[in-house]
C-alpha positions as CSV (number, residue, x, y, z in Angstrom):
1,M,34.8,-4.8,51.8
2,I,34.3,-2.3,49.0
3,I,36.4,0.9,48.9
4,D,35.4,3.9,46.7
5,L,38.3,5.8,45.1
6,P,37.4,9.2,43.7
7,I,38.2,9.9,40.0
8,P,39.3,13.5,39.2
9,N,37.4,15.2,36.5
10,E,40.4,15.4,34.1
11,A,41.6,11.8,34.7
12,N,41.7,9.0,32.2
13,V,40.8,5.6,33.9
14,L,43.2,2.8,32.9
15,V,41.4,-0.1,34.6
16,K,38.0,-1.9,34.1
17,A,35.6,-4.0,36.2
18,G,37.1,-7.4,36.9
19,D,40.8,-6.3,36.8
20,K,43.0,-7.3,39.7
21,V,45.0,-4.4,41.1
22,D,47.9,-4.0,43.5
23,L,50.2,-1.2,44.6
24,E,52.1,-1.4,41.3
25,T,49.0,-1.0,39.1
26,K,48.6,2.2,37.2
27,I,44.9,3.1,37.5
28,L,44.7,6.7,36.4
29,T,46.6,9.2,34.3
30,I,46.0,12.9,34.3
31,T,47.2,15.2,31.5
32,K,47.3,18.9,32.3
33,K,48.0,21.7,29.9
34,A,51.3,23.3,30.4
35,L,51.7,26.8,31.8
36,I,54.1,29.0,29.9
37,R,55.5,32.2,31.5
38,I,56.4,35.1,29.2
39,N,58.2,38.0,30.8
40,V,56.7,41.0,28.9
41,A,58.4,43.6,31.0
42,K,61.8,42.2,30.3
43,K,61.2,41.6,26.6
44,L,59.9,45.2,26.1
45,N,62.2,46.8,28.7
46,I,59.3,48.4,30.6
47,A,58.4,48.5,34.3
48,P,56.4,45.4,35.4
49,E,53.6,47.6,36.8
50,K,53.1,49.2,33.3
51,I,52.7,46.0,31.2
52,F,48.9,46.4,31.1
53,Q,49.3,49.4,28.8
54,S,51.2,47.3,26.4
55,L,49.0,44.2,26.4
56,K,46.9,43.2,23.4
57,K,45.4,40.2,25.1
58,F,43.8,39.8,28.5
59,V,42.8,37.1,31.0
60,D,40.7,34.3,29.5
61,D,41.4,35.5,26.0
62,E,42.0,32.8,23.4
63,I,45.5,32.9,22.0
64,K,46.5,31.6,18.6
65,K,50.1,31.0,17.5
66,G,51.4,34.2,15.9
67,D,49.0,36.5,17.8
68,R,50.3,39.8,19.2
69,L,50.4,39.5,23.0
70,A,52.0,42.9,23.7
71,Y,53.7,45.8,22.0
72,K,55.8,48.8,22.7
73,K,55.9,52.0,20.5
74,N,59.4,53.2,19.7
75,L,60.5,56.2,17.8
76,F,61.0,54.5,14.5
77,F,59.3,51.2,14.9
78,N,56.9,49.2,17.1
79,Q,58.2,46.2,19.0
80,Y,55.9,43.2,19.3
81,I,55.7,40.0,21.4
82,L,54.1,37.2,19.4
83,S,52.7,34.0,20.8
84,D,54.5,30.8,20.0
85,Y,51.5,28.7,21.2
86,N,47.8,28.2,21.0
87,G,46.0,28.5,24.3
88,I,44.4,30.7,26.9
89,L,45.8,33.7,28.7
90,K,45.4,32.7,32.4
91,E,47.2,35.4,34.4
92,I,48.7,38.8,34.2
93,N,51.3,39.5,37.0
94,H,51.9,43.2,37.5
95,Q,54.6,42.6,40.1
96,T,56.8,40.4,38.0
97,G,55.8,41.7,34.6
98,E,54.8,38.3,33.3
99,V,51.8,36.8,31.6
100,I,51.0,33.1,31.9
101,L,49.5,31.1,29.1
102,E,47.8,27.7,29.4
103,V,48.9,26.1,26.1
104,D,47.7,23.4,23.8
105,D,51.1,21.9,23.2
106,Q,51.8,18.2,23.7
107,K,55.5,18.7,24.2
108,N,54.8,20.8,27.2
109,Q,51.9,18.9,28.7
110,I,52.2,17.7,32.2
111,K,51.3,14.0,32.6
112,K,50.9,12.4,36.0
113,D,50.2,8.7,36.6
114,F,48.4,7.4,39.7
115,F,48.9,3.9,41.1
116,S,46.4,2.0,43.1
117,P,46.6,2.5,46.8
118,L,44.8,-0.8,47.3
119,T,45.4,-4.5,46.5
120,G,42.1,-6.2,45.4
121,E,39.7,-6.3,42.4
122,V,37.9,-3.6,40.5
123,V,34.2,-4.4,40.9
124,A,32.7,-1.3,39.2
125,I,33.6,2.0,37.6
126,E,31.0,4.7,38.0
127,K,31.0,8.4,36.9
128,N,33.4,9.7,39.6
129,I,34.4,6.5,41.5
130,I,36.4,3.4,41.1
131,K,35.1,0.6,43.4
132,I,37.7,-1.8,44.6
133,K,37.0,-4.9,46.6
134,I,39.5,-5.9,49.3
135,K,39.7,-8.7,51.7
136,K,38.0,-8.1,55.1
137,G,40.3,-6.6,57.6
138,E,40.6,-4.6,60.8
139,T,39.7,-0.9,61.1
140,I,41.5,1.2,63.8
141,E,41.2,4.8,64.8
142,L,44.2,7.1,64.4
143,K,44.9,10.4,66.2
144,Q,44.9,12.6,63.1
145,K,42.9,12.7,59.9
146,A,44.9,11.9,56.7
147,S,45.6,14.8,54.5
148,E,45.7,12.5,51.4
149,I,44.7,9.0,50.3
150,F,47.4,6.6,51.5
151,G,48.0,2.9,50.9
152,A,51.0,0.7,51.4
153,K,52.4,-2.6,52.6
154,I,53.1,-2.6,56.3
155,F,56.2,-3.6,58.2
156,I,56.0,-4.2,62.0
157,L,59.3,-2.9,63.5
158,E,60.3,-4.4,66.8
159,N,64.1,-4.6,66.3
160,T,66.3,-2.0,64.5
161,E,68.4,-4.9,63.1
162,Q,65.4,-5.5,60.8
163,L,66.0,-2.2,59.0
164,T,67.2,-3.1,55.5
165,A,66.2,-1.7,52.1
166,D,64.7,-5.1,51.1
167,S,62.5,-5.3,54.2
168,I,61.2,-1.7,54.5
169,E,61.3,-0.1,51.0
170,K,57.8,1.3,50.1
171,K,56.3,0.1,53.4
172,L,54.6,1.8,56.3
173,I,56.7,1.4,59.4
174,V,54.4,0.3,62.2
175,T,56.0,0.5,65.6
176,E,55.6,1.7,69.2
177,E,58.4,4.3,69.2
178,I,61.3,5.1,66.8
179,S,64.6,6.8,67.5
180,N,66.0,9.8,65.7
181,L,68.6,7.6,64.0
182,S,66.2,4.9,63.0
183,Q,63.7,7.4,61.5
184,A,66.5,8.8,59.4
185,K,67.6,5.3,58.3
186,C,64.0,4.3,57.4
187,E,63.6,7.4,55.2
188,A,66.9,6.8,53.5
189,L,66.0,3.2,52.8
190,G,62.8,4.2,51.1
191,A,60.0,3.7,53.7
192,S,56.7,5.2,52.7
193,G,55.6,6.4,56.1
194,F,55.3,5.8,59.9
195,L,52.5,4.8,62.3
196,T,53.6,4.9,65.9
197,I,52.4,5.2,69.5
198,K,54.7,8.1,70.3
199,K,55.3,11.1,68.2
200,L,58.2,11.0,65.7
201,P,61.4,12.6,67.0
202,N,61.8,14.6,63.7
203,P,59.5,16.2,61.2
204,T,59.0,14.3,57.9
205,N,57.4,14.7,54.5
206,L,56.3,11.1,54.5
207,F,52.9,9.9,55.7
208,N,52.9,9.8,59.5
209,N,50.3,9.3,62.2
210,Q,49.8,7.8,65.6
211,F,47.6,5.1,67.1
212,K,44.8,6.6,69.1
213,N,44.5,3.6,71.4
214,L,47.5,1.6,72.7
215,D,45.5,-1.7,72.4
216,D,45.3,-1.3,68.6
217,W,49.1,-1.4,68.4
218,H,49.1,-4.7,70.2
219,K,46.2,-6.0,68.0
220,I,47.9,-5.1,64.7
221,K,51.2,-6.5,65.9
222,K,49.5,-9.9,66.4
223,T,47.4,-10.0,63.2
224,N,50.1,-10.1,60.6
225,F,48.1,-8.1,58.0
226,S,50.0,-7.2,54.8
227,Y,48.4,-3.9,53.7
228,C,46.9,-0.7,55.0
229,F,44.7,2.0,53.6
230,I,43.3,5.3,54.7
231,E,41.0,7.7,52.9
232,K,41.7,11.5,52.6
233,N,40.2,13.4,55.6
234,S,39.6,10.1,57.5
235,S,41.1,9.0,60.8
236,K,40.2,5.4,60.2
237,M,42.9,3.1,58.8
238,I,42.1,-0.3,57.4
239,F,44.5,-3.2,57.8
240,Y,43.9,-6.2,55.5
241,D,45.5,-9.0,53.5
């Protein structure tokens, strides 16, 4: 079975065809330019809605270090705000009196790493896609579409005495129903999400969904698959080894 993972435009791919990957494999890194906020109104002691009159640069203008961003005329001298960065002026906020710069500064860059949501082998890397081959598994229908790509090891919960950090950390808890206390314990012990028959007793920020068909819960309980995966905007979850 081949799964296509989308590659964001700004991403740097860290794997190649033939590489084995698992849930601990870093496959992408994205470096975004930092956004720097400069409170023009506060620095020049003017009303936020009047900063436009003081600006020397405007949205989408290129900024060089040392450029004059804004000024204020005083009786005996002019007061200036100089840029400490190279970059682009991205936003002027007349409510807060701030301008926002997107800057070319490595110290302030935002770097985010992405790990493989799958365990398998990279078979190809195309323009916007990483193709990963996984072992054939079972696909089941869930009640809701996933808001994001999700992949994890799974843990079939049938007895609350099974709930230890070693057994459930970074795993999707698959069970028929979970109590208020057990849900809180799973989250505290580092579970990655929940897949249940009945709705969770409490809201959660973790991945959570429900089986659409009761028979699928019994099927998954018997198969002993190790992993699961669901694509963004899909209601079909794949269970595999």
